[in-house]
C-alpha positions, 0 to 999 in steps of 0.5 A, spaced: 845 830 463 846 830 471 845 836 475 852 835 478 859 837 476 863 831 473 868 827 477 875 831 478 879 825 478 876 821 472 871 827 469 866 822 469 859 825 468 855 820 472 856 823 479 851 823 484 850 826 491 850 822 498 849 826 504 854 832 503 858 828 498 859 827 491 860 820 489 863 818 482 861 810 480 866 809 475 873 811 480 869 811 486 872 818 488 868 822 493 869 829 494 865 835 498 863 840 492 864 846 496 872 844 497 873 841 490 871 848 486 878 852 488 882 845 488 879 844 481 881 851 478 888 850 480 889 843 477 886 844 470 892 843 466 897 838 470 904 837 467 906 831 464 913 829 465 918 824 461 922 819 464 928 825 466 923 830 469 922 834 463 915 837 461 912 834 455 908 839 450 903 837 444 907 836 438 914 834 441 918 829 439 920 823 444 924 817 444 922 810 447 927 808 452 925 801 453 922 795 449 915 796 450 911 789 448 905 791 444 898 787 445 897 783 438 903 784 435 909 779 435 914 784 436 915 790 441 917 797 440 924 797 440 928 802 445 930 808 441 924 809 436 923 816 435 916 818 435 914 825 432 908 830 433 905 827 440 898 829 443 897 829 450 891 826 453 888 825 460 889 818 463 894 812 464 897 812 457 897 820 457 901 820 450 897 819 443 901 818 437 903 814 431 908 809 430 911 807 423 910 800 423 905 800 428 900 805 427 896 809 432 897 808 440 897 810 447 904 811 451 906 812 458 910 818 459 914 814 464 917 810 458 919 816 453 924 821 453 924 828 450 929 829 444 
């Protein structure tokens, strides 16, 4: 384990010091550890919003608003598909869910609306 705090942007544990800054080799984020401590405390739980600007929570039911291609599948997820019991995560695809006929996958919140 590193003696430095994890990256505030991607949460990588492989940070290192360079001069007075800490650097993340995975996302190339540079920050001053003295300035980042208060800002990190404010941003511990960022809100995840759907396409209409409503806040999403774990366990919500959402509806897909446009056809989404699925890598490795000949058919897309159709617009209007309901997805129940979502789980919110960090990252680009910030919704983990299970879609009937497709299985477990990640969705982006910008392509769903809260039901």
